[in-house]
N, C-alpha and C positions, 0 to 999 in steps of 0.2 A: 597501693595506697587508696586509689579511687574506689576500689571495691569495699575497703574499710569504711570510707566516708558514706558510701551508699548504705552499708549495713547500719551505721549509726543514725542515719537520717530517719525521722519518724515515718512510719507507713502512712500512705494516704488514707483518708476516711473511707469507710465501707460505702459501696455504691448505694445501699439502702439508706444510709444516713444522709448522703448527698441528695437523694430523692426527697427525703423529709425536709432538708434544708430548703430546697427549691419550692416545696409545697408551702412552707412557712413564709418564705419571702414573697411568693405569689399572693398570699392572703394579706400580708402586712403592707407591702409596698414594693412592686417590681423594680422601682428605681434603686433599690438597695443593690441591685446587680451592677450598678455603675461604680460602686465602691470596690476598689481593688482588694482582693483577698477576703471578700465577705464570707465565702464558703469556709475558709480556714478559721475565721472568727466564730462562725455559727456552729460548725460541725460538733465540737466537743459539748456545747450547751444543748444542742438538739439531741445528741446521743444520751446525755445525762437525763434530760427531761423524759425521753421516751423510755429509758430503762426504769425510771421512777414509775411511769404509767404502767409498765409491765408488772412491776412488783405490786402495785395497787390492785391491778386486775387479778393477779394470782392469789391475792390475800382475801378477795371477796368470798365469803363462805358459800358452800354448796358443792355440787348441785343437789337440790332437794326436789323430790317428786311432788308436783302439785296436781291434785285430782279431787273429784268428789269423794271418793272412798277414803282418801288420806285425811279428809276433814275429821272423820270419826276416830281414826287410829293414830294419827300423828299429832302430838301436842303442839308442834310448831305450826302446822297448817290450821289447826283448830284455833290457835291464837291470832293468826293473821287474818282470818275471815270470820264474818259473823255467822255464816251458815254455809252448808254445802252448795246451796243455790247461788251464793255469792261467788263461789269458785267458778261455776258454770257461766255466770253473768260476765265476769271478768274476761274469761276466755272468748266468749261469744262476741263481746264488744271490742276486742283488741284488734287494732290494725296490724299489729305484729303477727298475730295468729293468721289473719286473712292473707297477708303477704306470704307467709310460710306455706299455707295450704294451696295458694295459687302458684307455687313454684317460682316465686320472685326473689329467692335468695341468690346472691351473686355466686355463692360457692357451689350450689347444686340446683339444677332446674327441676329435679324431681324430689319432693320432700321425703326424707327418710322416715322411719317409723316413729322417731322421737325428735322433739325440738328442744334445743337448749337456748335459754334466753336470760337476760337480766331482769329481775323483778325489783322494782322500786316502789316505795310507799311512804306515806307520812305516819309518824308515830304520834298518837294522841293519848293524853293522860287526863282523866276527869276525876276530880276530888268529890267525895260525897260521904254518905253514911249508909250502912247496910248490915245485913246479918252475915255471920261467918261461922262455919262449922269447923271446930277443932276436935278431931276425933269424934266422940259421941256428944260433945258439948256444943250447943249453938249459942253464940253471943249475938245480941241485937244492938242496933244503933252504934256500931263501931265505925270510926272514921276509916275510910278506905279509898284507894285510888284504882279506878278502872282503866285498863289498858285496851286500846283499840287501834286499828290501822285503817287508813283511808287512801284514796287516790292511787289505787294499785295500777301500776303501769309496766307493761312488758316491752322490752326493747332489744335490739340487736339479735334477732332470731338466727340461730346457727345450727348446723347439722350435728355438731358434737362440742364437747367442752373446750378442747384446744382452739377450735375455730372461734368459739365465743370469746375466749380470753384474748385472742389476737384482735378481734373486732373491737373489744372494749379498750385495749391498749391504744389502738388507732383513734378511737373516738375521744378518749381522754386527752391524748396528745393534741388533737385538733381543738378540743375545748380550751386547753392551755393557750394555744396560739390565738384562739378567739378572744381570750381575756386580754391579751396584749393589743389586739386589733381595736378593742373597745377603748383602751387607753389612748391609742393613736387617734382614733376618731374624735375623742373628746378634745385632744390638743388641736386638731384641725378646726373643730368648731370654735374653739377659743380664739384661734387666729382670725377667723372671719369676724368674730365679735370685736376683737381688738382693732382690726382694720376699719370697721365701721365707726367705732368710737374715735379712732384717730382722725378719720375724715371729718367728723363732726367738730372735733376740737380745733383742727386746722382752719375750718370755715369760721369758727367763732374768733380765732386768733386774728384772722384777716380783717374782721369787721371792727374789732376794738380790743383794747387791753391785751395786746399780744404778749407783753412781758409777764402779765399775771397768769397767762395760760401756759407759759413755758414749763413749769414743774410738772404739770399734768401731761403735757405733750411728751416730755422726756421719759416720764414713767411708762406711758403707753408704748413708746418706741422701744424702751429697754425690755419690756415684757414680750413684745412682739418679736424682737430679735432673739431673745432667749428661747422661745418656743420654736421659732423657725430653725434655729441652729440645732435644736434637739431632733428635728425631723429631717435633717440632712442625711443622705444615704449612709455615710460612714457612722455617724453618731447613732442613727436608728438601728443599724446592725449591731452595734455594741450594746445598746439598750435592750434589744431583743435577746441577745446572748445572756446578759445579766439577769433578765427576767426568767429565762428558761433554766438558769442554774439554781433557781429557788422554786421549783414546782410545788413544794409542800405549802407554800403561801397561798396557792390558788386551788389546790386539790388535796384533800386529806381523807383518810379512812381510819376510823377508830372503832375498836371492838366495843360492843354493848352486851352486857350480861344482865338478864332479868329473871325473876322468879314469879310465876303466876299460878293461880289455882285454875280449876276447870271452868270457872265462871268469868275468867278474864280479870281477876283482881290481883294487883301487885302484892307480893308477899315481901315485906321489907324487914320483918322481924327475923333475925338469924335463927331463933329457936323454932320458927314455924316453917322454915324452908324445906324440911324433910318431907312435908306433905305437898310440896309444890313442884311444878314442872320448871326445868331450867331452859331458858331461851338464850342461845348464843348468836347474836346478830352483829351486824356491822353498819355503821352510819357514815355515809359519804357526804362530804361538804364540797361542792364545786364552786365555780366562779360566781354564781348568783347568790352564794352564801346561804342557800336553803339546805336543810338537812333531809336526807333521804335514807331510810333503812333499805339496804340493798342485799341481794343474794342471787346466786345463780340457781336456776330451776330447770327441771326436766319435765316435759309434758308429752304424753302420748298423742300421736296424730289422730287416732280414733276418738279420743276424748275431745280434742279441739274441734274436729269436724262435727261431732254431735252437738257441741255447745253453739257453734255458729248456726247450724241448722235449726236448733231449738229457738235461738234468738230471732232468726228470720221468721220463723213460724209465729212467734209472739207478735212481731211487728206487723205481719200480714193480718192477724186477727184484730189488732188495734186499728189498722186502717179501715177494715170492714166495718167495725163498730162506729 
């Protein structure tokens, strides 16, 4: 009979999930550990949130090869950068690239021949008028929208795609927890403000018109008690669990499909898309609510080294001048 009960009893959470629970608790408030059963409360939510982050990481398109030569032959790279020189400038100025070339990756002390990373950038659309070639016919003064990208940023350098996706999953989960930390910090700041306001009201009540101050005092005390109760270890653990059960409210990835010509002009007319290049992208919205076009990319070590050396040479010449 005991063996049957043992079989029916749910299995304990995986060790890796418990490690993530402890990581989250350490960031939010170590006092949560005073609440009995906090790990049991948090483990399902942590696993749910991390699984969601894994799905998002796997859904990011790529890897796409980024290089000077790809600018001429790949419509996607051509659309992402203004020129081949811009590709080199991004690589040369990237801290991610320097860390990779310096062997600072945690996974490998010696950089392999290729680096995989996340490339994020801002999407910009500028409305205006211009000429447009439709077959052999050129139309002038047509309304058009120019597509461009800015703030190109490489992050999470990794030796291969699976390693990159694992790092992205970890980073996204940590970002989710960070979003909850911001909420808790805001509540703690509000407690300090309420205590200060309460002290002022009590001083005023002692001086005169104590009865007239009572409603204000009661309101401040009620608000202070409500927030303090919410930050008690057990309540905080449950709030964190509820937050992590809805990760899509703080982290979303949506597909973006665009059609552009070789001049970077958006093609919105369905009848004209046969002459356009199709871009299949993805837009990531994280806790700061800013929108990033993201993709995984693959870059050759030789190209990265040439870009960093070229940029260093330009800086040296600038200093001499």
